[in-house]
PLY file of the C-alpha trace (Angstrom):
ply
format ascii 1.0
element vertex 222
property float x
property float y
property float z
element edge 221
property int vertex1
property int vertex2
end_header
47.42 145.99 155.32
51.00 146.49 154.16
53.09 143.31 154.19
56.26 143.53 156.25
59.37 143.64 154.11
61.97 140.95 154.65
65.26 142.58 155.63
68.01 140.57 153.94
71.79 140.78 154.39
74.17 139.22 151.85
77.53 137.79 152.91
79.80 136.48 150.14
83.44 137.12 149.34
82.70 137.42 145.62
81.20 140.83 144.72
79.93 139.39 141.44
77.82 136.88 143.40
76.37 139.63 145.59
75.61 141.70 142.50
73.94 138.73 140.83
71.74 138.02 143.85
70.71 141.67 144.13
69.77 141.73 140.45
67.81 138.51 140.84
65.84 139.95 143.76
65.29 143.37 142.20
61.66 142.61 141.32
60.91 140.92 144.66
59.55 144.00 146.43
58.84 142.01 149.58
62.61 141.59 150.05
64.90 144.50 150.94
68.68 144.01 150.76
69.98 146.10 153.68
73.64 145.13 153.72
76.48 143.45 151.85
79.53 141.89 153.51
82.57 140.34 151.80
84.71 139.68 154.90
83.60 136.97 157.30
85.25 138.73 160.25
82.82 141.64 159.85
79.60 139.66 159.59
78.76 139.36 163.30
79.14 143.08 164.01
77.26 144.01 160.83
74.37 141.73 161.75
74.18 143.16 165.27
74.16 146.69 163.85
71.70 146.28 160.97
69.52 143.50 162.46
68.42 141.71 159.29
65.66 139.13 159.35
67.64 136.80 157.08
71.37 136.38 156.47
72.17 134.75 153.13
75.62 133.42 153.95
78.37 131.88 151.83
80.12 129.09 153.72
83.61 129.75 152.34
84.13 133.25 153.74
87.58 134.75 154.46
88.33 136.01 157.97
85.72 133.72 159.54
84.03 130.89 157.68
80.27 130.57 157.40
80.10 127.61 159.74
81.70 129.54 162.60
79.59 132.60 161.80
76.42 130.50 162.01
77.45 129.07 165.38
78.28 132.50 166.81
75.06 134.08 165.53
73.02 131.39 167.26
74.18 133.01 170.53
74.88 136.61 169.52
71.77 137.21 167.39
69.41 134.22 167.63
66.57 136.20 166.02
68.50 136.30 162.72
67.79 133.31 160.51
70.72 132.00 158.47
70.41 130.51 155.00
73.60 128.87 153.77
74.26 129.87 150.16
76.93 127.70 148.60
77.98 125.58 145.63
78.65 122.57 147.87
76.10 119.86 148.60
78.60 117.42 150.12
77.27 115.48 153.09
79.84 116.94 155.49
79.03 120.53 154.50
75.30 120.00 154.79
75.32 118.27 158.16
77.78 120.67 159.79
75.92 123.77 158.66
72.51 122.44 159.66
73.81 121.30 163.05
75.34 124.75 163.54
71.87 126.26 163.32
71.22 127.26 159.71
67.51 127.37 158.86
68.06 126.91 155.14
70.62 125.58 152.68
70.40 126.75 149.08
72.79 125.99 146.24
74.13 128.90 144.19
72.88 127.23 141.03
69.30 127.57 142.23
66.72 129.53 140.27
65.58 132.99 141.32
62.10 131.68 142.13
63.50 129.01 144.44
65.80 131.49 146.16
62.86 133.81 146.82
60.80 130.89 148.08
63.65 129.88 150.41
63.90 133.40 151.85
60.13 133.67 152.36
59.87 130.17 153.85
62.64 130.74 156.39
61.30 134.20 157.22
57.94 132.59 158.05
59.55 130.32 160.61
60.04 127.18 158.55
63.14 125.58 157.07
64.12 125.26 153.44
66.63 123.00 151.71
67.47 122.58 148.04
66.34 119.20 146.75
69.77 117.55 146.73
70.43 118.85 150.24
67.11 117.47 151.45
68.12 114.05 150.15
71.35 114.20 152.14
69.40 114.98 155.32
66.90 112.23 154.65
69.67 109.71 154.10
71.22 110.77 157.40
67.90 110.66 159.24
66.83 107.24 157.99
70.25 105.64 157.69
69.83 104.85 154.00
72.67 103.51 151.90
73.58 105.30 148.65
71.08 104.41 145.96
68.36 103.44 148.42
64.94 104.68 147.39
63.75 107.13 150.04
60.13 107.68 151.09
58.48 110.68 149.44
55.44 112.84 150.08
53.91 111.55 146.85
53.19 108.32 148.72
50.69 110.17 150.88
47.11 111.03 150.07
46.00 114.66 149.94
44.43 114.34 153.40
47.58 112.73 154.82
49.64 115.59 153.37
47.36 118.09 155.11
47.69 116.29 158.44
51.47 116.02 158.13
51.71 119.77 157.55
49.61 120.50 160.60
51.63 118.09 162.74
54.82 119.81 161.58
53.25 123.15 162.56
52.95 121.80 166.11
49.20 121.17 166.27
47.91 118.39 168.50
45.63 115.60 167.29
42.71 117.38 168.98
43.39 120.71 167.24
43.88 119.02 163.87
40.63 117.13 164.31
38.80 120.37 165.08
40.38 122.12 162.09
39.48 119.33 159.68
36.09 118.69 161.34
36.76 114.98 161.98
37.21 112.87 165.11
40.46 112.60 167.05
40.45 108.85 166.36
40.37 109.56 162.61
43.45 111.78 162.94
45.23 109.13 165.00
44.48 106.54 162.32
45.75 108.84 159.56
48.91 109.53 161.55
49.59 105.81 161.93
49.17 105.34 158.18
51.50 108.27 157.44
54.20 106.92 159.73
53.93 103.46 158.20
54.18 104.80 154.64
57.21 106.95 155.47
58.92 104.34 157.60
59.13 106.43 160.78
58.31 105.40 164.32
57.83 108.60 166.30
56.19 111.98 165.78
59.62 113.62 166.15
60.91 111.61 163.16
57.76 112.48 161.27
58.27 116.21 161.83
61.94 115.94 160.87
60.92 114.27 157.64
58.56 117.15 156.85
61.24 119.72 157.70
63.87 118.15 155.44
61.42 118.39 152.58
60.76 122.06 153.34
57.01 121.32 153.32
57.09 122.95 149.89
54.86 120.41 148.19
52.25 120.12 150.95
49.17 122.24 150.51
47.85 124.43 153.31
44.28 124.01 154.46
42.02 126.57 152.81
0 1
1 2
2 3
3 4
4 5
5 6
6 7
7 8
8 9
9 10
10 11
11 12
12 13
13 14
14 15
15 16
16 17
17 18
18 19
19 20
20 21
21 22
22 23
23 24
24 25
25 26
26 27
27 28
28 29
29 30
30 31
31 32
32 33
33 34
34 35
35 36
36 37
37 38
38 39
39 40
40 41
41 42
42 43
43 44
44 45
45 46
46 47
47 48
48 49
49 50
50 51
51 52
52 53
53 54
54 55
55 56
56 57
57 58
58 59
59 60
60 61
61 62
62 63
63 64
64 65
65 66
66 67
67 68
68 69
69 70
70 71
71 72
72 73
73 74
74 75
75 76
76 77
77 78
78 79
79 80
80 81
81 82
82 83
83 84
84 85
85 86
86 87
87 88
88 89
89 90
90 91
91 92
92 93
93 94
94 95
95 96
96 97
97 98
98 99
99 100
100 101
101 102
102 103
103 104
104 105
105 106
106 107
107 108
108 109
109 110
110 111
111 112
112 113
113 114
114 115
115 116
116 117
117 118
118 119
119 120
120 121
121 122
122 123
123 124
124 125
125 126
126 127
127 128
128 129
129 130
130 131
131 132
132 133
133 134
134 135
135 136
136 137
137 138
138 139
139 140
140 141
141 142
142 143
143 144
144 145
145 146
146 147
147 148
148 149
149 150
150 151
151 152
152 153
153 154
154 155
155 156
156 157
157 158
158 159
159 160
160 161
161 162
162 163
163 164
164 165
165 166
166 167
167 168
168 169
169 170
170 171
171 172
172 173
173 174
174 175
175 176
176 177
177 178
178 179
179 180
180 181
181 182
182 183
183 184
184 185
185 186
186 187
187 188
188 189
189 190
190 191
191 192
192 193
193 194
194 195
195 196
196 197
197 198
198 199
199 200
200 201
201 202
202 203
203 204
204 205
205 206
206 207
207 208
208 209
209 210
210 211
211 212
212 213
213 214
214 215
215 216
216 217
217 218
218 219
219 220
220 221
């Protein structure tokens, strides 16, 4: 079966950046660049015309900035997933863009492999944030002061990592128990341990934690 290509649009006011991204993705045959925009005022109409799956969007666009574009696309073309592509990882930038509806936030200094992983992850319905951006979101979520050591997935066992991934995918305790061939009580006990280790108090907080980490270092069930 042929894998569906990811239709990607690039929006950046620096042609050299667009050229660099295209060159970086040249060998990623699962990704097709279908459009390039350098003027923020033209992004909305271009997206509605070309209907990309993913919009890789610079925040500092002329004509209309990336934040406003993201907000407008949430209503005008909600099926298009936005990945912010910027050099800024300041707290204000991160929080505003994420609250506006971006599904990913990747720094321009990122490696080609991470950029491809971000595009594929967001295309598959998940969220993706560069490591420094994820830390900003975690600090905001858990109210940590600068320098505070944040909980990490490395604190969890392999089984706890599996369960966290399935919880983040929206599975109930009963479905997870059936998938892992254990009792519902066992899953409930694991969930309590996970929440205690990560310092969260509700399943919503637990899922948010998983999302801010992009779930990139949690293994899927075979």
